[in-house]
C-alpha positions, 0 to 999 in steps of 0.5 A: 066544332069537330066532335072528335076534338071535344075533351069528353068521354067517348060514349058521350062524345058519340051520343052528343055529336050533333050538339058539338056541331051547333053554333051555340057550342062554338059560342061556349068555347069562344066565351071561355077563351075570352074569359081567359084572355081577360084574366078571369079565373074560371071554375072548375079547371079545364080538365074537370069541366066534363068530369061527371061525363068521364066518371059516368059513361052514358051506358052506366047512368042509373041515377041523375042528380041535377045541380045548377052552378059549379061552386065559385070559390077557389078549390071547390068545383070539381065537375060534379054537382054538390061535390067538393074535393077532399080537404075542402069544407063541406058546403051547407047543402051537401051537409044537409044531403048527408043528414038526410042520408043518415036518417034515411039509410044509416049513412055515417057522415064522412069528413069530406065532400067528395062524391066521386064514388057515386059517379063511379056507380052510375050516379050522374052528377050534372050541373046545368052550367058547367063553368062559372067565373071566380066569385060570380055565381050564375055568371055563365048561365047565359053562355050556352051551357043550359042548351047543352045540358038540356040536350044531355038530359033529353039524350038520357031520356031518349036513349035509356030506360028506367033512369031515376031522376032526383030533382031537388028544388025549383031549378032542377024541377024546371027540367021535368019537361025534358024527361019522358016520365013513361020510361023513367022515374022522377023523385021530387024534393025541395033543395037541400040548401038551408034556405029551404028551411029543412023542407028537403028532410024526410024525402027518403030519396036515397032509400027510394032510389035503391028500392027502384033499382032493386025492382028493376034488377040493378045493383043498389047504390052504396051511398056510403063515402 
């Protein structure tokens, strides 16, 4: 595929140009086209598949949060891991993120789950799979997206220094070998899902992130939404 035809923010398009030329990326595109032809609904909508990249160009990335799958119910997925549009019910995992933020930083819980402002400040909200079929969690885990997003993580690791990676849960932690820990900071915690039985709480990742950013001379993240 011609990298110039990929609908992604220009700095990422340049950084990932070689990935767009690889056969697996053509397979991703072909699979999505087949889903559409067969009448399946895919989330998020096409213009939002690369929303995380649009909000956080590679030179602006300060923090990376890695999710797994987009939400697979109507109106929820918006191209940012853990985030849902305003007016949509806040998912249980994000509620727990908010609870931890409240105890860690004095965060005041909002009435929405839209994390756009984090992305605008340099928090790259990356799902390992960028699409999913309606009501079918994990349905696109084997179509090539993980090869692409693994390359994204490696690119951040190779091209930048001092990025803070927040790895929540075993799936995100499986990406650790892609990260050069001599150049970057890695904070590990349980997944915020209620299924983790509150193990996420008291990780203090949000205050620790801002402490690290301060030491490196960067602006802190305003977590308040």
